[in-house]
C-alpha positions as CSV (number, residue, x, y, z in Angstrom):
1,M,32.2,0.7,1.4
2,K,30.0,-2.1,0.1
3,K,32.0,-5.1,-1.2
4,K,31.7,-6.4,-4.8
5,V,28.8,-8.8,-4.5
6,C,29.6,-11.1,-7.4
7,L,33.2,-11.5,-6.3
8,S,32.1,-12.2,-2.8
9,I,29.6,-14.9,-3.7
10,L,32.1,-16.5,-6.0
11,L,34.8,-16.7,-3.3
12,L,32.2,-18.0,-0.9
13,F,31.4,-21.0,-3.0
14,I,34.9,-21.6,-4.3
15,S,36.3,-21.7,-0.8
16,F,33.5,-24.1,0.3
17,N,34.7,-27.7,1.0
18,F,33.7,-30.5,3.3
19,S,36.2,-29.7,5.9
20,A,34.5,-26.3,6.3
21,Q,31.9,-26.5,9.0
22,D,28.4,-25.6,7.9
23,L,25.4,-25.8,10.3
24,K,21.9,-27.0,9.6
25,W,19.0,-26.2,11.9
26,I,17.4,-29.3,13.6
27,G,15.5,-27.5,16.4
28,T,15.7,-30.4,18.9
29,E,15.3,-28.3,22.0
30,N,13.5,-25.1,21.4
31,N,13.4,-22.2,18.9
32,D,16.5,-20.4,20.3
33,F,18.8,-19.5,17.4
34,F,21.8,-19.3,19.7
35,N,21.3,-22.7,21.3
36,E,24.0,-24.9,19.7
37,N,21.9,-28.0,20.5
38,N,19.4,-26.8,17.9
39,W,22.0,-27.1,15.1
40,Q,23.9,-30.0,13.4
41,D,27.4,-29.7,12.1
42,L,27.2,-31.1,8.6
43,S,30.8,-32.3,8.7
44,N,30.1,-34.8,11.5
45,G,26.4,-34.8,12.2
46,L,26.9,-33.6,15.8
47,P,25.9,-30.3,17.5
48,P,28.6,-27.6,17.2
49,E,30.8,-26.9,20.2
50,A,29.6,-24.6,23.0
51,N,30.0,-20.9,22.2
52,T,30.0,-21.5,18.5
53,L,26.9,-19.2,18.3
54,N,26.7,-16.2,20.6
55,P,24.8,-12.9,20.4
56,G,27.0,-10.1,19.2
57,Q,29.9,-12.4,18.3
58,E,31.0,-13.2,14.8
59,I,29.6,-16.5,13.3
60,I,32.2,-18.2,11.0
61,Y,29.9,-20.8,9.5
62,N,27.3,-21.0,6.8
63,L,23.9,-21.5,8.3
64,Y,20.9,-23.5,6.9
65,L,18.0,-22.2,8.9
66,T,14.4,-23.4,8.7
67,C,11.3,-23.3,11.0
68,N,10.4,-20.4,13.3
69,T,13.3,-19.2,15.4
70,I,14.1,-16.3,17.7
71,A,17.6,-14.8,18.0
72,E,17.5,-12.6,21.1
73,G,20.6,-10.5,20.3
74,I,22.6,-9.5,17.3
75,I,23.6,-12.0,14.6
76,I,27.0,-11.1,13.1
77,L,27.9,-13.0,10.0
78,A,31.6,-13.4,9.2
79,D,33.0,-12.2,5.9
80,E,31.7,-14.3,3.0
81,K,29.5,-16.5,5.3
82,H,25.9,-17.1,4.4
83,L,22.6,-17.5,6.2
84,F,20.1,-19.4,4.2
85,L,16.5,-19.3,5.4
86,E,13.7,-21.5,4.0
87,N,10.2,-22.4,5.2
88,G,10.5,-20.3,8.4
89,E,10.5,-17.1,10.2
90,L,13.5,-15.6,12.0
91,I,12.9,-12.8,14.5
92,T,16.1,-11.1,15.6
93,N,17.3,-7.8,17.1
94,K,19.7,-7.1,14.3
95,I,21.8,-8.7,11.6
96,L,25.3,-7.4,11.0
97,G,28.6,-8.5,9.4
98,L,30.1,-8.9,6.0
99,G,28.1,-12.0,5.2
100,N,25.0,-12.6,3.1
101,V,21.4,-13.6,3.8
102,S,19.3,-15.6,1.3
103,L,15.6,-15.7,1.7
104,N,14.3,-18.8,0.0
105,E,10.8,-20.2,-0.3
106,N,8.4,-19.0,2.5
107,A,11.3,-17.2,4.3
108,H,10.4,-14.2,6.5
109,I,12.9,-12.2,8.6
110,I,11.8,-9.7,11.2
111,V,14.4,-7.2,12.5
112,E,13.4,-5.5,15.7
113,E,16.1,-2.8,15.9
114,S,17.3,-0.2,13.4
115,L,19.5,-1.9,10.8
116,E,22.6,-0.2,9.6
117,F,23.2,-0.8,5.9
118,N,26.9,-1.0,5.4
119,E,27.8,-4.7,5.3
120,T,25.2,-7.4,5.0
121,T,23.7,-8.2,1.6
122,F,20.2,-9.7,1.3
123,Y,19.2,-12.0,-1.6
124,F,15.5,-12.6,-2.3
125,I,15.6,-16.1,-4.0
126,S,11.9,-16.7,-3.8
127,S,9.0,-14.2,-4.5
128,N,7.3,-15.7,-1.5
129,S,9.6,-14.1,1.1
130,S,9.9,-10.9,3.0
131,L,12.2,-8.8,5.2
132,T,10.5,-6.7,7.9
133,L,12.5,-3.8,9.4
134,K,10.5,-2.5,12.3
135,N,12.7,0.5,13.0
136,N,13.8,1.5,9.4
137,S,11.5,3.7,7.5
138,P,10.5,2.9,3.9
139,T,12.6,5.9,2.8
140,N,15.7,4.6,4.6
141,S,15.1,1.2,3.0
142,Y,14.8,2.6,-0.4
143,E,18.0,4.6,0.0
144,N,19.9,1.4,0.7
145,L,18.5,-0.8,-2.2
146,E,22.1,-1.6,-3.2
147,Y,22.1,-4.1,-0.4
148,F,19.2,-6.1,-2.0
149,Y,19.1,-8.5,-4.9
150,V,16.1,-10.2,-6.4
151,S,16.6,-13.4,-8.3
152,G,20.3,-12.4,-8.8
153,N,19.4,-8.9,-10.2
154,S,19.9,-5.6,-8.5
155,A,16.7,-4.4,-6.7
156,I,14.7,-1.8,-8.5
157,L,11.7,-0.3,-6.7
158,N,8.3,-1.2,-8.2
159,D,10.1,-3.2,-10.9
160,N,11.3,-6.3,-9.0
161,I,11.0,-5.2,-5.4
162,K,8.2,-3.6,-3.3
163,I,8.6,-1.6,-0.1
164,D,5.5,-1.5,2.0
165,N,4.6,0.2,5.2
166,Y,5.0,-1.8,8.4
167,Y,3.4,0.2,11.2
168,G,6.1,3.0,11.0
169,G,8.7,0.6,9.7
170,A,9.2,-1.1,6.3
171,L,8.4,-4.5,4.8
172,I,10.6,-5.4,1.8
173,R,9.7,-8.2,-0.6
174,P,10.0,-9.1,-4.3
175,L,7.4,-7.6,-6.7
176,D,6.5,-10.5,-9.0
177,F,3.3,-10.2,-11.1
178,S,3.5,-13.9,-11.8
179,L,3.4,-14.8,-8.1
180,A,0.2,-16.8,-7.2
181,P,-0.4,-16.4,-3.4
182,L,-4.0,-17.9,-3.6
183,Q,-4.6,-21.5,-4.3
184,L,-8.1,-22.9,-4.9
185,F,-9.2,-26.5,-4.4
186,S,-12.3,-28.2,-5.8
187,G,-12.7,-30.4,-2.7
188,D,-12.9,-29.7,1.0
189,Y,-9.7,-29.9,3.1
190,L,-7.5,-28.8,0.1
191,T,-8.3,-31.9,-2.0
192,G,-9.3,-32.5,-5.6
193,N,-8.2,-30.3,-8.5
194,S,-6.4,-27.0,-7.8
195,T,-5.5,-23.8,-9.5
196,N,-3.3,-20.8,-8.6
197,I,-4.4,-17.2,-8.7
198,N,-1.8,-14.5,-9.6
199,L,-1.5,-11.1,-8.2
200,F,-3.4,-7.9,-9.2
201,E,-5.4,-9.3,-12.1
202,V,-9.2,-9.5,-11.8
203,F,-10.4,-13.0,-12.6
204,S,-14.1,-13.5,-13.3
205,G,-16.4,-16.1,-14.9
206,D,-14.7,-18.2,-17.5
207,N,-11.5,-16.3,-17.1
208,I,-10.7,-18.0,-13.8
209,P,-7.9,-20.4,-14.6
210,N,-8.4,-24.1,-15.1
211,N,-12.2,-23.9,-15.5
212,F,-12.5,-23.0,-11.8
213,N,-15.5,-20.8,-12.2
214,N,-18.0,-22.0,-9.6
215,L,-15.7,-24.9,-8.6
216,T,-13.9,-23.7,-5.3
217,N,-14.6,-25.4,-2.0
218,S,-11.4,-24.7,0.0
219,L,-8.4,-22.5,-0.3
220,T,-5.0,-21.3,0.9
221,L,-3.7,-17.7,1.0
222,E,-0.1,-16.9,1.5
223,R,1.1,-14.5,4.3
224,G,1.2,-10.9,3.3
225,Y,-1.7,-10.8,0.8
226,M,-5.4,-10.0,0.6
227,A,-8.0,-11.9,-1.5
228,T,-11.5,-10.9,-2.4
229,L,-14.0,-13.6,-3.6
230,A,-17.6,-13.1,-4.7
231,T,-20.3,-15.2,-6.2
232,N,-21.1,-12.9,-9.2
233,D,-18.6,-12.2,-11.9
234,D,-18.9,-8.4,-11.3
235,G,-17.8,-8.8,-7.7
236,T,-21.4,-8.5,-6.3
237,G,-23.3,-11.2,-4.5
238,K,-22.2,-13.0,-1.4
239,S,-18.5,-12.2,-0.9
240,K,-15.6,-12.4,1.5
241,V,-12.3,-10.5,2.0
242,F,-9.5,-12.6,3.4
243,I,-6.4,-10.9,4.8
244,A,-3.3,-13.0,5.6
245,S,-1.6,-10.2,7.4
246,E,1.2,-12.1,9.1
247,R,-0.1,-15.6,9.0
248,K,-1.1,-17.9,6.1
249,I,-4.8,-18.6,5.8
250,I,-6.2,-22.1,5.2
251,I,-9.9,-22.5,4.8
252,N,-10.7,-26.2,4.8
253,A,-14.3,-25.7,3.9
254,L,-15.9,-22.6,2.6
255,P,-19.4,-21.6,3.9
256,T,-22.3,-23.0,2.0
257,Y,-23.0,-19.7,0.2
258,L,-19.6,-19.8,-1.4
259,K,-19.1,-23.5,-2.1
260,N,-19.0,-24.1,-5.8
261,N,-20.2,-20.6,-6.2
262,I,-17.2,-18.3,-6.7
263,S,-17.1,-16.3,-10.0
264,F,-14.9,-13.3,-9.0
265,I,-11.4,-13.3,-7.5
266,R,-8.7,-10.7,-7.0
267,V,-5.5,-11.0,-4.9
268,I,-3.4,-7.9,-4.0
269,P,-0.5,-7.3,-1.6
270,W,-1.4,-6.2,1.9
271,N,0.0,-3.0,3.4
272,W,0.5,-2.6,7.2
273,V,-0.6,0.9,8.3
274,N,-1.3,2.6,11.6
275,K,-4.7,4.1,12.4
276,K,-3.6,7.8,12.2
277,G,-3.9,9.4,8.7
278,T,-4.6,12.7,7.1
279,A,-7.6,14.1,5.3
280,G,-5.7,15.6,2.4
281,D,-2.2,15.0,1.0
282,I,-0.5,16.5,4.1
283,T,3.1,15.6,4.6
284,Y,5.1,15.7,7.9
285,M,2.4,14.3,10.1
286,N,4.2,11.1,11.0
287,N,1.4,9.0,9.4
288,D,1.4,6.2,6.9
289,W,-1.9,6.7,5.0
290,F,-3.9,9.6,3.5
291,Y,-6.7,10.4,1.1
292,R,-7.5,13.5,-0.9
293,W,-11.1,13.5,-1.9
294,S,-10.2,12.1,-5.4
295,N,-8.9,9.1,-7.2
296,T,-5.9,11.0,-8.6
297,G,-3.4,10.6,-5.8
298,E,-0.6,8.1,-5.5
299,S,1.1,6.3,-2.6
300,D,4.6,7.3,-1.8
301,L,7.3,5.5,0.1
302,K,6.0,6.6,3.5
303,R,2.3,6.6,3.0
304,E,-0.5,4.5,1.5
305,Y,-3.0,6.5,-0.6
306,A,-6.6,5.5,-0.1
307,P,-8.4,6.5,-3.3
308,M,-11.8,8.1,-3.0
309,V,-14.6,8.0,-5.6
310,W,-15.9,11.5,-4.7
311,G,-18.9,11.3,-7.0
312,R,-20.6,9.4,-9.8
313,G,-18.1,10.7,-12.4
314,A,-15.4,8.6,-10.9
315,A,-17.5,5.4,-10.9
316,D,-19.5,5.3,-14.0
317,E,-17.0,3.8,-16.6
318,Q,-14.6,0.9,-16.7
319,E,-11.8,3.4,-17.0
320,D,-12.6,4.6,-13.5
321,I,-12.3,1.0,-12.2
322,D,-9.0,0.6,-14.0
323,I,-7.6,3.7,-12.3
324,L,-8.4,2.2,-8.9
325,T,-7.0,-1.2,-9.6
326,S,-3.8,0.3,-11.0
327,K,-2.7,1.5,-7.6
328,I,-0.5,-1.3,-6.4
329,K,-0.1,0.0,-2.8
330,S,-3.8,0.8,-2.2
331,T,-5.9,-1.8,-0.5
332,H,-9.2,0.1,0.0
333,V,-11.4,2.4,-1.9
334,L,-13.5,5.2,-0.3
335,A,-16.9,5.8,-1.7
336,F,-18.8,9.1,-2.3
337,N,-18.2,12.2,-0.2
338,E,-21.5,13.4,1.5
339,P,-23.8,12.2,-1.3
340,D,-26.7,12.7,1.2
341,N,-26.5,16.5,0.7
342,C,-28.5,17.6,-2.3
343,N,-27.1,21.1,-2.2
344,D,-23.4,20.5,-1.7
345,Q,-20.6,18.0,-2.1
346,S,-21.2,15.0,-4.4
347,G,-25.0,14.9,-3.6
348,Q,-25.6,18.0,-5.7
349,Y,-24.5,16.4,-9.0
350,G,-26.3,13.8,-11.0
351,N,-29.0,13.1,-8.4
352,M,-26.5,11.3,-6.2
353,C,-28.5,12.4,-3.1
354,V,-31.1,9.9,-4.2
355,V,-30.1,6.7,-2.5
356,D,-31.1,4.5,-5.5
357,T,-28.9,6.6,-7.8
358,A,-25.9,6.4,-5.4
359,F,-26.3,2.7,-5.1
360,T,-26.2,2.2,-8.9
361,F,-22.7,3.7,-9.1
362,Y,-21.5,2.3,-5.8
363,K,-22.2,-1.2,-7.1
364,N,-19.5,-0.6,-9.8
365,L,-16.8,-0.4,-7.1
366,T,-17.1,-4.1,-6.4
367,K,-15.3,-4.7,-9.6
368,T,-12.1,-3.4,-8.0
369,G,-11.7,-6.4,-5.7
370,M,-10.6,-3.9,-3.0
371,R,-12.0,-3.5,0.5
372,L,-15.0,-1.1,0.2
373,V,-15.5,1.9,2.5
374,S,-19.1,3.2,2.5
375,P,-20.1,6.7,1.4
376,A,-19.2,9.2,4.1
377,C,-22.3,11.2,5.1
378,R,-22.9,14.2,7.2
379,Q,-23.0,13.5,10.9
380,D,-26.7,12.6,11.4
381,Q,-27.3,11.1,8.0
382,V,-25.3,8.1,8.9
383,F,-28.4,7.0,10.8
384,S,-30.9,7.8,8.0
385,W,-29.5,8.2,4.4
386,L,-26.7,5.7,4.9
387,N,-28.9,3.3,6.8
388,E,-31.3,3.3,3.8
389,F,-28.3,2.9,1.5
390,N,-27.1,-0.1,3.5
391,Q,-30.5,-1.7,3.4
392,I,-30.5,-1.6,-0.4
393,T,-27.0,-3.0,-0.6
394,Q,-28.0,-5.9,1.7
395,E,-31.1,-6.6,-0.4
396,E,-29.0,-6.5,-3.6
397,E,-26.1,-8.3,-2.0
398,V,-23.5,-5.6,-2.6
399,R,-20.7,-5.6,-0.1
400,I,-19.7,-2.8,2.4
401,D,-16.7,-3.6,4.5
402,V,-16.2,-0.4,6.5
403,I,-18.4,2.5,7.5
404,A,-17.1,6.0,6.9
405,V,-18.2,8.9,9.1
406,H,-17.8,12.6,9.5
407,W,-18.2,14.3,12.9
408,Y,-18.2,18.0,13.7
409,D,-20.4,18.1,16.8
410,W,-23.1,20.1,15.0
411,N,-25.9,19.0,17.3
412,S,-24.4,21.1,20.2
413,N,-25.1,24.6,18.8
414,P,-21.4,25.3,18.4
415,Q,-21.9,28.9,17.2
416,Q,-23.5,29.7,20.5
417,N,-20.9,27.7,22.5
418,P,-17.3,28.5,21.2
419,N,-15.8,27.7,24.6
420,A,-17.4,24.4,25.1
421,N,-16.2,22.0,27.7
422,P,-13.8,19.6,25.8
423,Q,-14.9,16.7,28.0
424,D,-18.5,17.2,26.9
425,V,-17.4,17.4,23.3
426,F,-15.5,14.2,23.7
427,Y,-18.4,12.4,25.3
428,R,-20.7,13.3,22.4
429,F,-18.0,12.1,20.0
430,S,-17.6,8.7,21.8
431,N,-21.3,8.2,22.1
432,Y,-21.7,8.9,18.4
433,L,-19.2,6.3,17.4
434,E,-20.7,3.7,19.7
435,S,-24.2,4.4,18.2
436,V,-22.8,3.9,14.7
437,Y,-21.1,0.7,15.6
438,D,-24.3,-0.6,17.3
439,L,-26.3,0.1,14.1
440,Y,-23.9,-1.5,11.6
441,G,-21.6,-3.8,13.5
442,L,-18.8,-3.0,11.0
443,P,-15.4,-1.4,11.4
444,I,-15.3,2.4,11.2
445,W,-13.1,5.0,9.4
446,I,-13.5,8.6,10.7
447,T,-12.4,10.4,7.6
448,E,-13.2,13.9,8.8
449,F,-13.6,15.1,12.4
450,N,-12.9,18.0,14.7
451,A,-14.5,19.9,17.6
452,N,-16.2,22.2,15.2
453,R,-15.0,25.2,13.2
454,Y,-16.6,27.7,15.7
455,R,-14.6,26.4,18.6
456,N,-11.3,27.9,19.7
457,E,-7.9,26.4,19.5
458,W,-7.9,25.4,23.2
459,V,-11.1,23.4,22.9
460,H,-9.7,21.5,19.8
461,R,-6.5,20.7,21.5
462,Q,-8.1,19.4,24.7
463,F,-10.6,17.5,22.7
464,L,-7.8,15.8,20.7
465,E,-5.9,14.9,23.8
466,L,-8.9,12.9,24.9
467,A,-10.0,11.6,21.5
468,L,-6.7,10.3,20.1
469,P,-5.9,7.7,22.9
470,Y,-9.6,6.7,22.8
471,L,-9.5,6.0,19.1
472,E,-6.3,4.1,19.4
473,N,-7.9,1.8,22.0
474,L,-11.2,1.4,20.3
475,N,-10.9,-1.9,18.4
476,Y,-13.7,-1.2,15.9
477,V,-12.1,2.1,14.7
478,E,-9.6,1.0,12.0
479,R,-8.5,4.5,10.7
480,Y,-9.1,8.1,11.5
481,S,-8.0,11.5,10.0
482,F,-8.4,14.8,11.9
483,F,-9.5,17.5,9.5
484,P,-8.5,21.0,10.6
485,P,-11.3,23.5,10.2
486,V,-11.0,25.8,7.2
487,T,-11.5,28.9,9.4
488,G,-7.8,29.1,10.4
489,V,-8.5,27.6,13.9
490,A,-6.7,24.4,14.9
491,D,-4.6,24.2,11.7
492,F,-1.6,21.9,11.6
493,F,0.8,24.7,10.4
494,D,1.1,28.5,11.0
495,E,1.7,31.1,8.4
496,N,5.4,30.3,8.5
497,N,4.8,26.6,7.9
498,N,5.8,25.7,11.4
499,L,3.8,23.2,13.4
500,T,1.1,24.7,15.6
501,W,-0.1,23.3,19.0
502,I,-2.5,21.1,17.1
503,G,0.2,20.1,14.6
504,E,2.7,19.2,17.2
505,L,0.1,17.1,19.1
506,Y,-1.0,15.2,16.0
507,H,2.5,14.8,14.6
508,D,4.0,13.5,17.9
509,F,1.1,11.2,18.8
510,Q,2.2,7.6,18.2
511,S,-0.4,5.5,16.5
512,S,-1.0,1.8,16.6
513,P,-1.8,-0.9,14.0
514,S,-5.0,-0.4,12.1
515,L,-5.5,-4.2,11.8
516,P,-3.3,-5.9,14.4
517,N,-4.4,-9.5,14.0
518,E,-2.2,-12.1,12.2
519,S,-5.1,-13.0,9.8
520,Y,-8.7,-12.0,9.0
521,T,-11.6,-13.6,7.3
522,M,-13.6,-10.4,7.3
523,T,-17.3,-9.8,8.0
524,N,-19.3,-7.3,5.9
525,N,-22.8,-6.0,5.6
526,I,-24.1,-9.2,3.9
527,S,-22.0,-11.7,5.9
528,D,-21.5,-11.4,9.6
529,V,-19.7,-14.7,10.0
530,E,-15.9,-14.6,10.3
531,L,-14.6,-17.9,9.1
532,E,-12.1,-20.0,11.1
533,N,-8.5,-20.0,9.8
534,N,-7.5,-23.6,9.9
535,Y,-3.8,-22.9,9.5
536,E,-1.5,-24.5,12.1
537,Y,2.2,-23.9,12.3
538,D,4.1,-27.1,11.7
539,C,7.7,-27.5,10.8
540,D,10.0,-30.5,10.0
541,P,13.6,-29.4,9.4
542,D,14.2,-32.4,7.3
543,L,11.8,-31.1,4.7
544,S,13.9,-28.1,3.9
545,F,17.3,-28.0,2.2
546,L,16.8,-31.5,1.0
547,S,20.2,-31.4,-0.7
548,V,22.0,-31.2,2.6
549,N,20.1,-33.8,4.6
550,D,23.2,-35.9,5.1
551,L,26.8,-35.8,4.2
552,N,26.6,-38.7,1.7
553,S,24.1,-36.8,-0.5
554,Y,25.4,-33.4,0.2
555,S,25.9,-31.2,-2.9
556,F,26.2,-27.5,-3.6
557,I,26.3,-25.2,-6.5
558,Y,28.8,-22.4,-7.0
559,P,28.9,-19.6,-8.0
560,N,25.3,-18.8,-7.2
561,P,24.2,-16.5,-8.8
562,G,26.0,-17.7,-11.9
563,E,26.5,-16.2,-15.3
564,N,28.1,-18.6,-17.7
565,Y,29.0,-21.8,-15.8
566,I,28.0,-23.3,-12.5
567,H,29.9,-26.1,-10.7
568,I,28.5,-28.9,-8.5
569,N,30.4,-29.7,-5.4
570,S,29.6,-33.3,-4.4
571,N,31.4,-36.3,-2.9
572,K,29.2,-38.7,-4.9
573,L,29.3,-40.0,-8.4
574,I,26.7,-38.2,-10.5
575,N,24.5,-40.3,-12.8
576,Q,21.8,-37.9,-14.0
577,I,21.3,-34.2,-14.2
578,L,18.0,-32.5,-15.2
579,L,17.7,-28.8,-15.8
580,L,14.3,-27.5,-14.8
581,D,12.6,-24.1,-14.8
582,S,11.3,-22.6,-11.5
583,Q,8.0,-24.4,-11.9
584,G,9.7,-27.8,-12.3
585,K,9.3,-28.1,-16.0
586,L,12.1,-29.9,-17.9
587,I,14.4,-27.7,-20.0
588,K,17.0,-30.3,-20.9
589,S,18.8,-33.4,-19.7
590,I,22.5,-32.8,-19.1
591,E,25.4,-35.3,-19.4
592,A,26.7,-36.2,-16.0
593,T,29.3,-33.5,-15.2
594,K,30.2,-31.2,-12.4
595,K,30.5,-28.1,-14.7
596,I,27.3,-27.0,-16.4
597,D,26.9,-24.4,-19.1
598,I,24.1,-22.0,-18.2
599,S,25.0,-19.1,-20.6
600,F,22.0,-19.8,-22.8
601,L,19.5,-19.3,-20.0
602,E,17.6,-16.0,-19.4
603,N,18.1,-14.4,-16.0
604,G,15.9,-16.0,-13.3
605,I,15.5,-18.9,-10.9
606,Y,16.1,-22.5,-12.0
607,L,16.4,-25.9,-10.5
608,L,18.8,-28.8,-10.9
609,N,17.7,-32.3,-10.3
610,V,20.9,-34.1,-9.4
611,D,20.1,-37.8,-9.0
612,G,16.9,-36.8,-7.2
613,N,18.3,-33.9,-5.2
614,I,16.6,-30.6,-6.1
615,I,19.0,-27.6,-5.9
616,K,18.0,-24.0,-6.7
617,F,20.3,-21.6,-8.5
618,I,20.1,-18.2,-10.1
619,K,21.2,-17.2,-13.6
620,K,22.2,-13.6,-13.6
């Protein structure tokens, strides 16, 4: 049974004293978490004794960890012991024990094995932190939210915490609408004036903070977020999408066409999905994304929903754009469904089969600041109708990030050939995709495909057994969704809702990451140059946990989180105390004391400046 968190934290800090041995990371030899020579005992400044830290054995010390470290084995924290991580990434097999883990600023933990939630409590102290559980599903993570706290408060899904997909696992992080993952600079190499851009909101023209309209020359984007920048305040014009998937992005000098020329900005959280999805809201397919030919769906814990603007009626008013931008787990928007067909699908309504008309409404989608997937045409029309559409978007400088295709092998007379050789079907499919990529040079989503509704079940299965591994290994295919024919052949489920041959094959097939790179500065139809990410990992352990740099200045706050009073544990005479908000703004000066009244503060993160030492604490 889970321990009482508040009592545990209180006991942790009350029992703390300088005879207790606490270890600080110095990383003098390598990045091995269990190498004692990488740690310093704060009681004497020396490395801890051999066998102080061993995989699978209980650790009886508080740990102040920074930089990028790897723990090959299981970390077990003793009762009431605490692992603090700041400005670093910890990769470990597993974390166990009755202790606690605090994720401070720029702290990221990756757990390789399935984590059992029955002991360790995780505290998100900073909004810029994350916990990746590679072998725990989002649903399992949600079911154990009691083991997570955000700024001292219990975790509440989509209130103060967000659970994203992570290639079949889960990534957990604070949901903070005031977080500003994007920082803009007026000079090259992150110099000059700067401004921060918050999550979700669309900033354009004079609404860009600090008069930064047409002022940006360099930027940084924090890990785990996507930013869209464009030269026109409606999102059109020269534009770029930046994705800091698992690595911070630093652009020291924007390309000439963006320098002092950015008037549209939006930042949203990234979501890590595999390639395999479903056309339609179909559950139990072991996939983590889907679409449903509309903008009315919603993501769930397991799956990201990719909204589709099926026809002009979903793209002709600002209300339609607001619907798209309200979906906090969606990163892309799919454009029109077969607008090339004047007699069916979206093309039959409102002259959408006229390329100029479709372009007029597609242009509105740039206002979302999401990655834009092209209209999905009938098989051959990707080389004619869509090609003409793309030429207009290029002339008008309207971005397309991904090409969507449908493929049903219609050019092979399937009615006359129901028992086609699956190998021949596959060759036609692979040649088709290669031709599309050769024409556009952009990533591809295959939003509908099968071996044709006139083909029998055996052909479909053999075709899929060839196609699925091929799609997984084809680097320019980002996502795909098999669409069972509506003729009752090759369905996922039988009349008793049991998996068919096809269903079992698709369900059991293990997909791979849609976008596996650590970061992207994406190409599109109007910019084929991928910028260089200038970020280089650099870590100085002395720049983290400044309040524990040496024993003489060592100080600590307990209880933390605190409710009415906090205490300062220090062996120095205190001269000045400044109470600051999380942004460093002065709230009040406090008379030199080691007991501080915080009852008047609202819940949240605060700072104490104790004679120049900055110490974070949480008011609960």
